[in-house]
VEXDREN-2710 file (C-alpha; in Angstrom, 1 decimal):
% VEXDREN-2710
k/r/px/py/pz
1/MET/81.3/43.7/103.5
2/GLU/84.6/45.2/102.7
3/THR/86.5/46.8/105.5
4/ARG/89.2/49.6/105.1
5/ASN/91.0/48.9/108.4
6/THR/91.3/45.9/110.5
7/TYR/92.5/47.6/113.8
8/GLY/94.6/44.6/114.9
9/SER/97.2/46.5/116.8
10/PRO/96.7/48.3/120.2
11/THR/97.5/51.6/118.6
12/ALA/95.1/51.2/115.7
13/SER/92.4/50.0/118.2
14/LEU/92.9/53.1/120.2
15/ALA/92.6/55.2/117.0
16/LEU/89.3/53.4/116.2
17/SER/88.1/54.1/119.7
18/GLN/88.9/57.7/119.5
19/TYR/87.2/58.0/116.1
20/MET/84.0/56.3/117.3
21/SER/83.9/58.4/120.5
22/LYS/83.9/61.5/118.1
23/VAL/81.0/60.0/116.1
24/TYR/79.1/59.5/119.1
25/MET/80.0/62.8/120.7
26/TRP/78.8/64.8/117.7
27/MET/75.6/62.6/117.4
28/THR/74.8/63.3/121.1
29/ILE/75.4/67.1/120.6
30/GLY/73.1/67.1/117.6
31/ILE/70.4/65.3/119.5
32/LEU/70.8/67.5/122.6
33/LEU/70.6/70.6/120.3
34/THR/67.5/69.3/118.6
35/GLY/65.8/68.7/121.9
36/PHE/66.7/72.1/123.2
37/VAL/65.5/73.9/120.1
38/SER/62.3/71.8/120.1
39/TRP/61.7/72.5/123.8
40/SER/62.4/76.3/123.5
41/VAL/60.0/76.6/120.5
42/ALA/57.4/74.5/122.1
43/SER/57.5/76.6/125.2
44/ASN/56.9/79.8/123.3
45/PRO/53.1/80.3/122.2
46/ASP/54.0/82.9/119.7
47/MET/56.6/80.9/118.0
48/MET/54.4/77.9/117.9
49/TYR/51.6/79.8/116.6
50/ALA/53.8/81.4/113.8
51/LEU/55.1/77.9/113.0
52/VAL/51.7/76.1/112.6
53/SER/49.7/78.9/111.0
54/ASN/52.1/79.5/108.1
55/ARG/52.4/76.2/106.1
56/PHE/54.6/77.9/103.7
57/ALA/57.3/78.4/106.3
58/PHE/56.9/75.0/107.8
59/TYR/57.4/73.2/104.6
60/GLY/60.1/75.5/103.6
61/LEU/61.9/74.5/106.8
62/MET/61.4/70.8/106.0
63/ILE/62.8/71.3/102.3
64/ALA/65.7/73.2/103.7
65/GLU/66.5/70.3/106.2
66/VAL/66.4/67.8/103.2
67/GLY/68.6/70.1/101.3
68/LEU/71.1/70.4/104.0
69/VAL/71.4/66.5/104.4
70/ILE/71.9/66.2/100.6
71/TRP/74.4/68.9/100.5
72/LEU/76.4/67.7/103.4
73/SER/76.3/64.2/102.2
74/ALA/77.3/64.9/98.7
75/GLY/79.8/67.6/99.3
76/ILE/81.5/66.8/102.7
77/ASN/84.8/65.8/101.3
78/LYS/85.2/69.2/99.7
79/MET/84.2/71.2/102.9
80/SER/86.4/72.2/105.9
81/PRO/85.6/70.4/109.0
82/LEU/84.3/73.6/110.5
83/THR/81.8/74.1/107.5
84/ALA/80.7/70.5/107.9
85/THR/80.3/70.8/111.7
86/ALA/78.4/74.0/111.3
87/MET/76.0/72.5/108.6
88/PHE/75.3/69.5/110.9
89/LEU/74.5/71.7/113.8
90/LEU/72.3/73.9/111.7
91/TYR/70.4/70.8/110.5
92/ALA/70.0/69.6/114.1
93/ALA/68.6/73.0/115.0
94/LEU/66.2/73.2/112.1
95/ASN/65.0/69.8/112.9
96/GLY/64.3/70.7/116.4
97/VAL/62.1/73.7/115.2
98/THR/59.9/71.3/113.0
99/LEU/59.8/68.4/115.7
100/SER/58.4/71.0/118.1
101/VAL/55.0/70.5/116.5
102/PHE/54.7/67.1/118.2
103/SER/54.4/68.9/121.4
104/MET/50.8/69.8/120.3
105/ILE/49.9/66.2/119.4
106/TYR/51.5/64.1/122.1
107/THR/51.5/64.6/125.9
108/SER/54.9/65.5/127.5
109/GLU/55.0/62.4/129.4
110/SER/54.7/60.4/126.2
111/ILE/57.5/62.3/124.5
112/GLN/59.8/61.7/127.4
113/ALA/59.0/58.2/127.6
114/ALA/59.6/57.7/123.9
115/PHE/62.9/59.4/124.2
116/PHE/64.1/57.2/127.0
117/THR/62.9/54.2/125.2
118/THR/64.8/55.3/122.0
119/THR/68.0/56.0/124.1
120/PHE/68.1/52.5/125.4
121/ALA/67.2/50.8/122.2
122/PHE/69.6/52.7/120.1
123/GLY/72.4/52.1/122.7
124/GLY/71.7/48.4/122.4
125/LEU/71.3/48.2/118.6
126/SER/74.4/50.3/118.0
127/ALA/76.5/48.3/120.5
128/PHE/75.4/45.1/118.6
129/GLY/76.5/46.5/115.4
130/TYR/79.7/47.6/116.8
131/ILE/80.8/44.3/118.5
132/THR/79.1/41.7/116.2
133/LYS/81.4/39.9/113.8
134/LYS/78.5/38.9/111.5
135/ASP/78.3/40.9/108.3
136/LEU/75.1/43.1/108.5
137/GLY/75.2/44.0/104.8
138/PRO/72.1/41.9/103.9
139/VAL/70.2/43.5/106.9
140/GLY/71.2/47.0/105.6
141/ASN/70.2/46.1/102.0
142/PHE/66.8/44.7/103.3
143/CYS/66.1/47.7/105.5
144/THR/67.0/50.2/102.7
145/MET/64.6/48.5/100.3
146/GLY/61.9/48.7/103.2
147/LEU/62.8/52.4/103.7
148/PHE/62.3/53.2/100.0
149/GLY/58.9/51.3/100.2
150/MET/57.9/53.3/103.2
151/LEU/58.8/56.6/101.4
152/GLY/56.6/55.5/98.5
153/PHE/53.8/54.6/100.7
154/ALA/54.1/58.0/102.6
155/LEU/54.0/59.8/99.3
156/ILE/50.9/58.2/98.2
157/SER/49.3/58.8/101.7
158/PHE/50.0/62.5/101.3
159/PHE/47.4/62.6/98.6
160/PHE/45.2/60.0/100.3
161/PRO/45.5/60.6/104.0
162/SER/43.0/57.8/105.0
163/MET/45.7/55.3/104.1
164/MET/47.7/56.0/107.2
165/GLY/44.6/55.2/109.5
166/GLY/43.6/52.0/111.1
167/MET/45.6/48.8/110.5
168/ALA/47.7/50.2/107.6
169/GLY/49.0/53.0/109.8
170/GLN/49.9/50.5/112.6
171/ILE/51.7/48.2/110.1
172/TYR/53.6/51.2/108.7
173/GLY/54.7/52.2/112.2
174/LEU/55.8/48.6/112.9
175/VAL/57.8/48.5/109.6
176/GLY/59.3/51.8/110.4
177/LEU/60.5/50.5/113.9
178/LEU/62.0/47.4/112.3
179/VAL/63.6/49.3/109.4
180/PHE/65.5/51.9/111.7
181/ALA/66.4/49.4/114.3
182/GLY/68.1/47.4/111.5
183/LEU/69.7/50.6/110.1
184/THR/71.0/51.6/113.5
185/ALA/73.1/48.3/113.8
186/TYR/74.0/48.2/110.2
187/ASP/75.1/51.9/110.0
188/THR/77.2/51.4/113.2
189/GLN/79.0/48.6/111.7
190/VAL/79.7/50.5/108.4
191/ILE/81.0/53.5/110.2
192/LYS/83.2/51.3/112.3
193/ASN/84.6/49.3/109.3
194/MET/85.1/52.4/107.1
195/ALA/86.8/54.4/109.8
196/PRO/89.6/56.5/108.2
197/SER/93.2/55.9/109.6
198/GLY/95.4/58.8/110.7
199/SER/94.2/62.2/111.9
200/GLY/93.4/65.6/110.4
201/ASP/90.6/67.0/108.4
202/HIS/89.6/63.8/106.6
203/VAL/89.1/62.1/110.1
204/ALA/87.2/65.1/111.4
205/ARG/84.8/65.2/108.2
206/ALA/84.2/61.4/108.5
207/SER/83.3/61.7/112.2
208/ILE/80.6/64.4/111.2
209/MET/79.2/62.1/108.4
210/GLY/79.1/59.1/110.9
211/ALA/77.3/61.3/113.3
212/LEU/74.7/62.5/110.8
213/LYS/73.8/58.9/109.9
214/LEU/73.3/57.8/113.5
215/TYR/71.5/61.0/114.3
216/LEU/69.0/60.4/111.6
217/ASP/68.6/56.6/112.8
218/PHE/68.0/57.9/116.3
219/ILE/65.5/60.6/115.3
220/ASN/63.6/58.3/113.1
221/LEU/63.6/55.5/115.7
222/PHE/62.3/58.0/118.2
223/LEU/59.6/59.2/115.8
224/PHE/58.3/55.8/115.2
225/ILE/58.4/54.8/118.9
226/LEU/56.4/58.0/119.6
227/ARG/53.9/57.0/116.9
228/MET/53.4/53.5/118.3
229/GLN/53.4/54.2/122.0
230/GLY/52.5/57.9/122.3
231/ARG/49.4/59.1/124.0
232/ARG/47.7/61.9/122.2
233/LYS/46.4/64.9/123.8
END
């Protein structure tokens, strides 16, 4: 893996620490915003009914989320830090709306347990990716291939829902756990190694992009843990 900065001096190490702190700060803000919005929607019966009774609106929100991620990822270098931050927070809020439907499927105790399990697992995996000297590039490549395989399987199962049941569904959940566990460590290493030097708008935009990557890893890890250990209502 090619690195942009070695951060060998104390000053450079401090700059890296400050940069990573911003990445984790914005990731945490995004997760907290998602949780708050999800809880607010789930606590409002009228909003929940409007969400689940209108498939057009629900899938429209999901498409908007995908569009925001693509737009932010592709155009972040042309955006102001304020615009990039606003788009990231908007995505986190929209994600909270769509994730609120899980409150109708799983018990609140299961959701809370999955969240705390994810927090500890993510913390350990991200810490490993940050401190390890081993190149995690092969892990990232393997997990990326696994992710594309999962997307293909999920697309086919959309037309054949029975594919997600039984043993196949359990294997899919286990593969998802392994994929996003690996991506958490890999993405952390990439974000650290590609950290920009200096300060200003470039660093601010990079911290938002790094936060988005880790946010997506956290949310997907949470969903697969919930899928595997969650108790349905």
